[in-house]
C-alpha positions in Angstrom: 101.9 125.5 65.9 105.2 123.6 66.3 105.5 120.3 68.2 108.8 119.8 70.1 109.1 116.7 72.1 106.0 116.5 74.3 105.2 120.2 74.4 103.4 122.4 71.9 104.8 125.9 71.0 102.5 128.4 69.3 104.1 131.1 67.3 102.9 134.6 67.9 101.0 136.1 64.9 103.0 138.6 62.9 101.9 142.2 63.2 100.6 143.8 60.1 103.0 146.2 58.5 101.8 149.8 58.6 100.8 151.2 55.2 103.1 153.7 53.6 101.8 156.8 51.8 103.8 158.0 48.8 103.4 160.7 46.2 104.4 160.6 42.5 104.9 164.1 41.0 105.0 164.7 37.3 105.1 167.8 35.1 104.2 168.1 31.4 107.5 170.0 30.8 111.0 169.0 31.9 112.0 172.7 32.0 109.7 175.7 32.0 110.5 179.2 31.0 108.6 182.3 32.2 105.2 182.3 30.5 105.2 178.6 29.7 102.0 176.7 30.6 102.4 173.2 32.0 100.5 170.6 33.9 101.6 169.5 37.3 100.1 166.2 38.6 100.3 164.6 42.1 99.3 161.0 42.3 99.1 159.4 45.8 100.1 155.8 46.4 99.4 153.7 49.5 100.9 150.3 50.2 97.8 149.1 51.9 94.4 150.1 53.1 95.1 150.7 56.8 94.3 153.8 58.8 97.6 155.4 58.1 96.5 156.2 54.5 92.8 156.9 55.1 92.0 160.6 55.0 95.7 161.5 54.5 96.4 165.2 53.8 98.9 166.3 51.2 100.3 169.8 51.1 102.5 170.8 48.3 103.7 174.4 48.4 104.5 176.0 45.0 107.3 178.4 44.4 106.2 182.1 44.2 107.1 182.2 40.5 104.4 179.7 39.6 101.0 181.2 38.8 98.1 178.8 39.2 95.6 179.1 36.4 93.4 176.0 36.9 92.8 173.3 39.5 91.0 170.0 39.3 87.6 169.9 41.0 87.1 168.5 44.4 85.0 165.3 44.5 84.0 162.6 47.0 87.6 161.2 46.9 89.6 164.4 47.2 89.4 168.0 48.4 91.4 170.4 46.2 92.3 173.8 47.8 94.8 176.5 46.9 95.7 179.6 49.0 97.5 182.1 46.7 98.8 183.9 49.8 100.9 180.9 50.9 101.3 179.1 47.6 99.8 176.0 49.2 
């Protein structure tokens, strides 16, 4: 609250900034050749804990040349799914 002269002025509360969802992608190889095995990791980041990050869905479509041989298990925090027909 600011006092100016004899009147009081109340500042409006600042609106909370919306959370931003980001993804860090890493691979165990910088360059892969046909037949090479590598690990590909997606790590989600969220700048806050607001609704915009809760229950977010990430879809990452793989090139047709990549053959998926293993996936992490789904758990209470994440659902892991892969559709070989679409690569996603």
